[in-house]
C-alpha positions in Angstrom: 206.7 -79.5 42.3 207.5 -75.9 42.4 205.7 -72.7 43.3 202.0 -72.9 43.7 201.4 -69.5 42.0 201.7 -68.9 38.3 200.2 -66.6 35.7 197.6 -68.1 33.4 196.7 -67.1 30.0 194.5 -63.9 30.1 191.0 -64.2 28.6 189.2 -61.5 26.7 187.2 -60.4 29.7 186.3 -61.4 33.3 183.1 -63.1 32.2 184.9 -65.4 29.8 187.5 -66.2 32.6 184.7 -67.0 35.1 182.9 -69.2 32.6 186.1 -71.1 32.0 186.8 -71.4 35.7 183.4 -72.7 36.5 183.6 -75.2 33.7 187.0 -76.5 34.9 185.8 -76.7 38.5 182.7 -78.7 37.5 184.9 -81.1 35.6 187.2 -81.5 38.6 184.4 -82.1 41.1 182.5 -84.4 38.8 185.6 -86.4 37.8 184.0 -89.5 36.3 186.0 -92.6 35.5 185.9 -93.3 31.8 186.6 -97.0 31.2 188.6 -97.7 28.1 187.7 -100.6 25.8 189.1 -103.7 27.3 192.1 -105.2 25.7 192.1 -108.9 24.7 194.9 -111.3 24.0 194.0 -111.0 20.3 194.6 -107.2 20.4 198.1 -107.9 21.7 198.8 -110.6 19.2 197.6 -108.4 16.3 200.1 -105.7 17.0 202.9 -108.3 17.5 202.1 -109.9 14.1 203.0 -106.6 12.4 206.6 -106.8 13.4 207.4 -110.3 14.8 204.8 -113.0 13.8 207.1 -115.8 15.0 206.7 -114.5 18.6 202.9 -115.2 18.7 203.2 -118.8 20.1 205.6 -117.8 22.9 203.5 -114.8 23.9 200.3 -116.8 23.9 201.9 -119.3 26.2 203.0 -116.6 28.6 199.6 -115.0 28.6 197.9 -118.4 29.4 200.5 -119.1 32.0 199.9 -115.7 33.8 196.1 -116.0 33.4 196.1 -119.4 35.2 198.3 -118.2 38.0 196.4 -115.0 38.6 193.0 -116.7 38.3 190.6 -115.7 41.1 192.4 -112.4 41.9 191.2 -109.0 41.1 192.4 -105.4 40.9 190.9 -102.6 43.0 188.9 -101.7 39.9 187.1 -105.0 40.1 188.7 -106.3 36.9 190.5 -109.7 36.8 194.1 -109.2 37.6 195.3 -110.5 34.2 194.1 -107.2 32.7 197.1 -105.4 34.2 199.9 -107.6 32.8 198.1 -107.7 29.5 198.0 -103.9 29.4 201.7 -103.8 30.3 202.5 -106.2 27.5 200.5 -104.1 25.1 202.5 -101.0 26.0 205.7 -102.9 25.3 204.3 -104.2 22.0 203.6 -100.6 20.9 207.4 -100.1 21.3 207.9 -103.2 19.2 209.6 -104.9 22.1 211.2 -108.3 21.6 209.3 -111.5 22.6 211.4 -112.0 25.8 210.5 -108.5 27.0 206.8 -108.9 26.2 206.7 -112.3 27.9 208.4 -110.8 31.0 205.8 -108.0 30.9 203.0 -110.7 31.0 204.8 -112.6 33.8 206.2 -109.6 35.8 203.9 -110.2 38.9 203.7 -114.0 39.1 206.7 -114.5 41.4 205.6 -111.7 43.7 201.9 -112.6 43.8 201.5 -116.3 43.0 203.1 -119.6 43.8 205.3 -119.5 40.7 209.1 -119.2 41.2 211.9 -118.0 39.0 213.0 -121.6 38.6 209.6 -122.4 37.2 209.8 -119.5 34.7 213.4 -120.5 33.7 212.2 -124.0 33.0 209.0 -123.1 31.2 210.4 -120.2 29.2 214.1 -119.3 29.2 216.9 -117.7 31.3 216.4 -114.3 29.7 212.7 -114.1 30.6 213.5 -115.3 34.2 216.2 -112.6 34.5 213.9 -109.9 33.4 211.1 -111.0 35.7 213.5 -111.1 38.6 214.7 -107.6 37.8 211.1 -106.2 38.3 210.1 -108.4 41.2 210.1 -106.7 44.6 212.5 -108.0 47.3 210.6 -110.0 49.9 209.4 -107.9 52.9 210.7 -110.7 55.1 214.2 -109.3 54.7 213.4 -105.9 56.2 212.6 -104.3 59.5 210.2 -101.7 57.9 208.2 -100.9 54.8 210.4 -97.9 54.2 213.6 -100.0 54.2 211.9 -102.5 51.8 210.9 -99.6 49.5 214.4 -98.1 49.4 215.9 -101.5 48.6 213.4 -102.1 45.8 214.0 -98.6 44.4 217.8 -99.4 44.3 217.1 -102.7 42.7 215.0 -101.1 39.9 217.5 -98.3 39.2 220.6 -100.5 39.1 218.8 -103.2 37.1 219.4 -101.3 33.9 223.2 -101.8 34.3 222.6 -105.5 33.5 219.7 -105.1 31.1 218.0 -101.9 30.2 214.8 -103.9 29.4 214.2 -104.2 33.1 213.6 -100.5 33.3 211.5 -100.5 30.2 209.2 -103.2 31.7 209.0 -101.3 35.0 208.1 -98.0 33.1 205.3 -99.8 31.3 204.1 -101.3 34.6 204.1 -97.9 36.2 202.4 -96.2 33.3 199.4 -98.6 33.4 199.2 -98.3 37.2 199.1 -94.5 36.8 196.4 -94.8 34.1 194.2 -96.6 36.6 195.2 -94.6 39.7 191.6 -93.4 40.1 190.7 -96.6 42.0 193.2 -95.8 44.8 192.5 -93.7 47.8 193.4 -90.0 47.6 196.4 -90.6 49.9 197.8 -93.4 47.7 197.1 -91.4 44.5 199.3 -88.5 45.7 201.9 -90.9 47.2 202.2 -92.8 43.9 202.1 -89.6 41.8 205.0 -88.1 43.9 207.0 -91.4 43.6 206.4 -91.4 39.9 207.8 -87.8 39.6 210.7 -88.5 41.8 211.9 -91.8 40.3 210.1 -93.0 37.2 209.9 -89.7 35.2 213.7 -89.2 35.5 214.4 -92.8 34.5 212.2 -92.4 31.4 214.1 -89.2 30.6 217.5 -90.8 30.9 216.6 -93.6 28.5 215.0 -91.0 26.2 211.5 -92.5 26.4 209.8 -89.1 26.0 206.3 -90.4 25.2 206.2 -92.4 28.5 207.9 -89.5 30.4 205.3 -87.0 29.2 202.3 -89.2 30.0 203.7 -90.0 33.4 204.2 -86.3 34.1 200.7 -85.4 33.0 199.1 -88.2 35.0 201.1 -87.3 38.1 200.2 -83.6 37.8 196.5 -84.6 37.4 196.5 -86.2 40.9 198.9 -83.9 42.7 197.3 -80.6 41.5 194.0 -81.5 39.7 192.6 -78.0 39.5 195.8 -76.7 37.9 195.9 -79.7 35.5 192.3 -79.1 34.3 192.9 -75.3 34.0 196.0 -75.7 31.9 194.3 -78.4 29.8 191.5 -76.0 29.0 194.0 -73.2 28.1 196.0 -75.6 25.9 192.9 -76.6 24.0 192.0 -73.0 23.4 195.5 -72.2 22.1 195.4 -75.2 19.8 192.0 -74.1 18.4 193.2 -70.6 17.8 196.5 -71.7 16.1 195.1 -74.6 14.0 194.7 -72.5 10.8 198.2 -71.0 11.2 199.9 -74.3 11.7 198.1 -76.1 8.8 199.0 -73.2 6.5 202.6 -73.4 7.5 202.7 -77.2 7.3 201.3 -77.2 3.8 203.8 -74.5 2.7 206.8 -76.5 4.0 205.4 -79.6 2.4 205.3 -77.8 -1.0 208.8 -76.5 -0.6 210.3 -79.9 0.4 208.4 -81.7 -2.4 209.7 -79.2 -4.9 213.3 -79.9 -3.7 212.5 -83.7 -3.8 213.3 -84.2 -0.2 211.5 -87.2 1.3 209.6 -86.0 4.3 206.8 -86.2 6.8 205.4 -83.4 8.9 203.4 -83.6 12.1 202.0 -81.1 14.6 203.4 -81.5 18.2 201.8 -80.0 21.3 203.6 -79.5 24.6 202.4 -81.8 27.4 200.4 -80.3 30.2 203.2 -80.7 32.8 205.7 -79.0 30.5 203.4 -76.0 30.4 202.8 -76.1 34.2 206.6 -76.2 34.8 207.3 -73.2 32.7 204.4 -71.2 34.3 205.7 -72.1 37.9 209.1 -70.8 36.8 207.5 -67.3 36.3 207.0 -67.4 32.6 203.9 -66.1 30.9 202.0 -68.4 28.4 203.1 -66.0 25.6 206.8 -66.8 26.5 206.4 -70.5 25.8 207.4 -70.6 22.2 207.3 -74.4 21.9 203.7 -74.7 23.1 202.9 -75.8 19.5 205.5 -77.1 17.1 205.9 -78.6 13.7 208.0 -81.8 13.5 209.6 -82.2 10.1 211.1 -85.7 9.5 213.5 -86.2 6.5 215.6 -89.1 5.3 219.2 -88.0 6.3 221.2 -85.5 8.2 222.3 -83.5 5.1 218.6 -82.9 4.3 218.0 -81.8 7.9 220.3 -78.8 7.4 219.0 -78.2 3.9 215.4 -78.2 5.3 216.5 -75.7 8.0 217.8 -73.3 5.3 214.6 -73.7 3.3 212.4 -73.0 6.4 214.5 -69.9 7.2 214.3 -68.6 3.6 210.5 -68.6 4.0 210.0 -67.7 7.7 212.2 -65.3 9.6 213.9 -67.0 12.6 214.6 -65.8 16.1 218.4 -66.2 16.4 218.6 -66.9 20.1 215.9 -69.7 19.8 218.0 -71.9 17.5 219.5 -75.1 19.0 221.5 -77.8 17.2 221.0 -81.1 19.0 222.3 -83.0 16.0 225.8 -81.6 16.3 225.5 -81.6 20.1 223.0 -84.2 21.2 221.5 -84.2 24.7 223.0 -86.6 27.2 220.1 -89.0 26.6 221.0 -88.9 22.8 218.1 -86.8 21.8 219.0 -85.3 18.3 217.1 -82.6 16.4 217.3 -79.1 15.1 215.1 -76.6 16.9 214.3 -73.2 15.4 211.6 -70.7 16.3 210.3 -68.6 13.4 207.6 -66.1 12.7 204.9 -68.1 11.0 201.6 -67.0 9.4 199.8 -64.2 11.2 203.1 -63.4 13.0 202.7 -66.4 15.3 205.8 -67.8 16.8 206.1 -71.5 15.8 208.9 -73.8 16.9 210.0 -76.1 14.0 211.8 -79.4 14.9 213.8 -81.0 12.1 215.2 -84.5 12.3 215.7 -87.8 10.5 213.0 -90.5 10.7 215.3 -92.6 13.0 215.9 -89.5 15.1 212.2 -89.1 15.5 211.8 -92.7 16.7 214.6 -92.1 19.2 213.0 -88.7 20.3 209.8 -90.5 21.1 211.0 -93.8 22.5 214.7 -93.3 23.3 216.6 -96.5 23.7 213.4 -98.5 23.1 213.5 -97.2 19.5 216.2 -99.7 18.8 213.7 -102.5 19.2 212.4 -101.2 15.8 215.6 -99.9 14.3 217.9 -102.8 15.1 215.3 -105.6 15.4 217.0 -108.9 16.6 220.2 -107.1 17.7 218.3 -104.5 19.7 219.2 -105.6 23.2 222.9 -105.7 22.5 222.8 -102.3 20.8 220.7 -100.7 23.5 223.1 -101.9 26.3 226.2 -100.7 24.3 224.6 -97.3 23.7 223.7 -97.0 27.3 227.2 -97.8 28.4 229.2 -95.8 25.9 227.0 -92.7 25.2 224.8 -92.1 28.2 226.6 -90.1 31.0 223.9 -91.3 33.3 225.2 -94.8 33.1 228.7 -94.1 34.4 227.4 -91.7 37.1 225.0 -94.5 38.3 227.9 -96.9 38.6 229.9 -94.4 40.6 227.0 -93.7 43.0 226.3 -97.5 43.4 229.9 -98.2 44.3 230.3 -95.4 46.8 227.0 -95.6 48.8 226.3 -99.0 50.5 223.4 -97.6 52.5 220.1 -97.7 50.4 218.8 -94.4 51.9 222.1 -92.6 51.0 222.1 -94.2 47.6 218.5 -93.0 46.8 219.2 -89.6 48.2 222.3 -89.2 46.1 220.5 -90.4 42.9 217.8 -87.8 43.5 220.2 -85.0 44.3 222.8 -85.7 41.6 221.0 -87.5 38.7 217.3 -86.7 39.1 217.7 -83.0 40.0 217.7 -80.0 37.6 220.7 -79.8 35.4 223.1 -77.1 34.2 225.2 -77.4 31.0 228.8 -76.1 31.2 231.0 -75.5 28.1 234.8 -75.9 27.9 237.1 -73.8 25.8 237.0 -76.4 23.0 233.2 -76.3 23.0 232.7 -79.6 24.8 229.6 -79.8 27.0 229.3 -81.3 30.4 226.0 -81.9 32.1 226.1 -81.3 35.9 223.5 -81.2 38.7 222.3 -77.7 39.6 224.5 -76.3 42.4 227.7 -77.9 41.0 231.0 -76.0 41.5 234.1 -75.6 39.4 235.4 -78.6 41.4 232.7 -80.8 40.0 233.3 -79.6 36.4 237.1 -80.2 36.6 236.8 -83.8 38.0 234.0 -84.7 35.6 236.3 -84.1 32.7 238.2 -87.0 31.2 241.6 -85.4 31.9 243.4 -85.2 35.3 243.4 -81.4 35.3 241.4 -81.3 38.6 244.5 -82.6 40.5 246.5 -79.5 39.6 243.6 -77.0 39.5 244.1 -73.7 41.4 241.2 -71.7 39.9 239.2 -71.1 36.8 238.2 -68.5 34.2 234.4 -68.5 34.0 232.9 -66.2 31.2 236.2 -64.3 31.1 236.3 -63.7 34.9 238.5 -65.3 37.5 236.6 -67.6 39.9 237.6 -69.7 42.9 237.2 -73.5 42.7 234.1 -73.4 44.9 232.2 -71.0 42.5 228.7 -72.4 41.8 228.3 -72.7 38.1 225.3 -71.4 36.2 223.7 -72.8 33.0 225.7 -72.2 29.8 228.8 -71.0 31.7 232.0 -71.2 29.7 234.9 -72.5 31.9 238.7 -72.7 31.5 240.5 -74.5 34.3 243.7 -72.8 35.6 246.2 -75.4 36.7 249.6 -75.3 38.3 251.9 -78.4 38.1 253.6 -77.3 41.3 250.3 -77.4 43.3 249.9 -79.9 46.1 246.8 -81.4 44.7 243.1 -81.1 45.7 242.4 -80.0 49.3 240.4 -82.1 51.8 237.8 -79.4 52.1 237.0 -79.7 48.4 235.1 -82.9 49.1 232.5 -81.0 51.1 232.2 -78.4 48.4 231.7 -80.9 45.6 228.2 -82.1 44.6 228.9 -85.0 42.3 230.0 -88.5 43.4 232.7 -88.6 40.8 234.4 -85.5 42.1 234.2 -86.6 45.7 235.5 -90.1 44.8 238.5 -88.9 42.7 239.5 -86.4 45.5 239.3 -89.1 48.2 241.3 -91.5 46.0 244.0 -88.9 45.5 244.2 -88.1 49.2 244.5 -91.8 50.2 247.4 -92.4 47.9 
C-alpha cells in the first residue's frame, strides 16, 4: 500500500488542524454501523423494468429459488442470507445486466452453500445461468491439502473465468463489492485480510475491464479498513476542498454550458471528485495536495467525437490550459479502452480545474467499462463484450500466455500479480505506437511484446536518443527504437532471466528450442 508517511493539506493554523484531527479521531473510534434501507425483491424488479421488463418473471423465479434454498441461514450481520444475493443482483441491475447475469447473481452461492447442484440449475433455468454460477462457485475444499492451496486454485478459476465469459468476473466483482460494503461485521483480522485481497486481485480486475465505479468503491472500502485513520483524514480534507471550490466549479460549469448551447452542441456536464484512495496514492508518492490537479474535475459529455475536439477548443478559448497536462485518450485509448480528452485549465479565481471531454457512450464506458455494453448493445452485449475483450484488451492475451506457461497455481498467481496487476509503464515506438508493460520491464520485454519478430535480431536499442543495452530497464514514456542485425545469432539464453513478461520469456524459449 505504499509509504506510511505523506504530507496532508495544511490548515490555516495549528488550532484548526488540531480540531480537525480530534474530529477525525472521534469518528474513527466511534465508528458506528449505519444500516442502509433494506432492499426488497420489488426494488430489484423496479430497476429491471426500466430496461428489460420481459426479464421480471425469470428473475422472480431465481429469487424465490434462492430464498427457499437459503432459508434458515443468516449472515454475520444477523440478516437472512438472501439479502446478500439480492444486493449482488441489484448491483448487476444498476449496470443493466442481462437476465442470465442477474439470475446467476441471485443463485451464485446455492451450489456452494446449499443442496442444489449445477444440474438442478441447468434443468430449472438454462445452460448459460448454470455456466455463470459454476464460474463463481469455489472449488471444493475436499480437493486440496490446505486452505491456501484451495484459495490459489479459486483465484485462478476466477481470473481465467473471463476468458470464457466476462460476465463471470462481473458477477464476482458485484459479490465482492457487497461483501466489502458489509465488512464491518467481520473480525479485524478478516477485515484487513479481505481488504488486502481486494486490493491485490479484485481492484486490478475491475480496472482491466474498465469498471471504474466498482474499482473506486473497492479501493476506498479497502483503504478504510487497512488504514482507517488515514481514510477519515483524507475524507475530511476532500470535503473541505470540495466546499471551498464549489462556487468556482459551478461558475465554470455554467459558463461552459452557455458556450456549448450557443454553438448548439448537445451536452451534459457533471462535477467529478477523485476517490479517497486516488488521493491517498498520490500523497504516498510524495505529492502535495496542491499538486493533485484532478482532485476536482468537470466531465463534459457531447454527442460525437467531432464535437469533443470542438468543445476542447471552446474551453481553451475561455480558460488558459496547462500544456503538459493535456492527454488525448480518444486518439490513444488506455489499454482498458478508456477514451476521453483531459485538459487542465486555469478556472475562475485562478483555480486549476481538470476538464474531461467525451461522448455519452464514452462516459458509460468510463464508468462501467465492458459492462457498459449491457446498455449500449442490449441483447447482443455478451458477444460484443467478449469480442472487445479478446481483440482490444492487451490484458486478455497476456492472461492466456501466463495461463499456458504456469501450471502451478502459486506461480500463476504470483506472475499475474507481478506482470498484470503491478504498476505500469507506457513505452512509445518510433511510429508513435504505445506498449503497456509492467514496471521493471527491459528493452527485451518491449521488443518481444511487439507484433513483429524484431526481437529475434535485436542487438540493442536507442532510448530517448541514447544507445542502451537490451537489459536496460525502461521508464515511463520512454521512446524506443530497436536496433537489429540480420546476421545476429538470435536471442541469448540469459535474456530469459532479464525479461519480466511471460510473452518475452516464452518467445525466447520457443526460439531456443527450435
